[in-house]
C-alpha positions as CSV (number, residue, x, y, z in Angstrom):
1,M,105.2,106.0,62.3
2,R,105.1,105.9,58.5
3,A,101.9,104.1,58.0
4,V,100.3,106.6,60.2
5,V,101.7,109.5,57.8
6,L,100.5,106.9,54.6
7,V,97.2,107.2,56.2
8,L,96.9,111.1,56.9
9,L,98.6,111.8,53.4
10,L,95.7,109.7,51.8
11,V,92.9,111.2,53.6
12,V,94.5,114.8,53.2
13,S,94.6,113.7,48.8
14,S,91.4,112.1,49.1
15,W,89.3,115.3,50.9
16,A,91.4,117.7,48.4
17,C,89.9,115.9,45.4
18,A,86.5,115.5,46.7
19,Q,86.7,119.4,47.3
20,A,88.2,120.1,44.1
21,S,85.6,118.1,42.2
22,G,82.1,119.4,44.2
23,V,81.1,116.7,45.7
24,Q,79.0,117.3,49.2
25,F,79.1,114.6,51.5
26,S,76.8,113.5,53.7
27,G,76.7,112.6,57.1
28,V,74.3,111.1,60.0
29,V,73.5,113.7,62.8
30,C,71.2,113.7,65.8
31,G,69.2,116.6,65.9
32,P,65.6,118.0,66.7
33,G,62.8,116.3,65.0
34,G,59.8,118.0,63.1
35,L,61.7,120.5,61.5
36,A,60.9,121.3,57.8
37,G,63.3,120.6,55.2
38,V,65.2,117.9,57.2
39,T,65.3,114.7,56.1
40,Y,65.3,112.2,58.5
41,V,66.6,108.8,59.1
42,Q,63.4,106.2,59.2
43,A,63.1,102.7,60.2
44,S,59.5,101.0,59.3
45,G,58.4,104.4,58.6
46,R,59.2,106.2,62.2
47,A,61.8,108.5,62.6
48,V,64.9,106.4,64.4
49,D,65.8,108.0,68.1
50,C,69.3,109.0,69.3
51,G,68.3,110.3,72.8
52,V,67.2,113.3,74.7
53,D,69.0,117.1,74.7
54,S,69.5,118.9,78.2
55,S,65.8,120.0,78.2
56,G,64.2,116.5,77.8
57,A,63.3,117.1,73.8
58,Q,63.5,113.7,71.9
59,L,66.3,113.9,69.4
60,V,66.2,111.8,66.2
61,L,68.9,111.1,63.4
62,Q,68.9,112.6,60.5
63,V,71.0,112.8,57.4
64,S,72.9,116.3,56.5
65,T,74.8,117.2,53.6
66,L,78.2,118.7,54.7
67,S,78.0,121.6,52.4
68,G,79.5,125.0,52.7
69,D,81.4,126.7,55.4
70,R,78.6,125.9,58.2
71,P,79.4,123.4,60.6
72,V,77.3,120.5,62.0
73,E,76.3,121.7,65.6
74,G,77.6,119.8,68.2
75,G,80.9,119.4,65.7
76,E,83.3,121.5,68.0
77,Q,82.6,119.8,71.1
78,I,83.0,115.8,69.3
79,G,86.3,117.4,67.5
80,I,88.0,118.6,71.1
81,D,86.6,115.1,72.8
82,L,88.4,113.1,69.9
83,G,91.5,115.5,69.8
84,A,92.1,114.9,73.4
85,A,91.5,110.9,73.0
86,V,94.0,111.2,70.4
87,I,96.3,113.7,72.1
88,A,95.8,111.5,75.8
89,V,97.3,108.3,73.6
90,M,99.8,109.8,72.3
91,A,101.1,111.6,75.5
92,T,100.8,107.8,77.3
93,A,102.9,105.9,74.6
94,W,105.2,109.4,75.3
95,G,105.7,108.4,79.0
96,I,105.8,104.5,78.1
97,R,108.8,105.2,76.2
98,A,110.3,107.5,78.3
99,L,110.6,105.2,81.6
100,R,111.7,102.0,79.2
101,N,114.3,104.4,77.6
102,L,115.2,105.2,81.6
103,L,114.8,101.8,82.5
104,N,116.8,100.6,79.8
105,S,119.8,103.3,80.6
106,S,120.4,102.7,84.0
107,G,122.8,100.0,83.4
108,D,125.4,102.1,81.1
109,E,128.4,103.3,82.1
110,A,128.9,107.2,82.0
């Protein structure tokens, strides 16, 4: 538990230092191709494909500078998915611990 708290404190402090120094973070996102003013990830002179959207349009990897308050498109869904996965793992661990405590206490006298 202490290790988790330490890691969280390190992440928060590094984020706060980066915000204070005005550092802009870059990330690679999957988005539509052929847009003006967008930097695309290229391999052998061609944009790197990362799938298709619901309408069948080809998606390519883009380099996005994560600055300002505008979130990366699709980031909300990814955040919800990751949050749900973390909560599921924590709930499973809690359930196993509760079951273990129940089995361990079954021989105790009242």
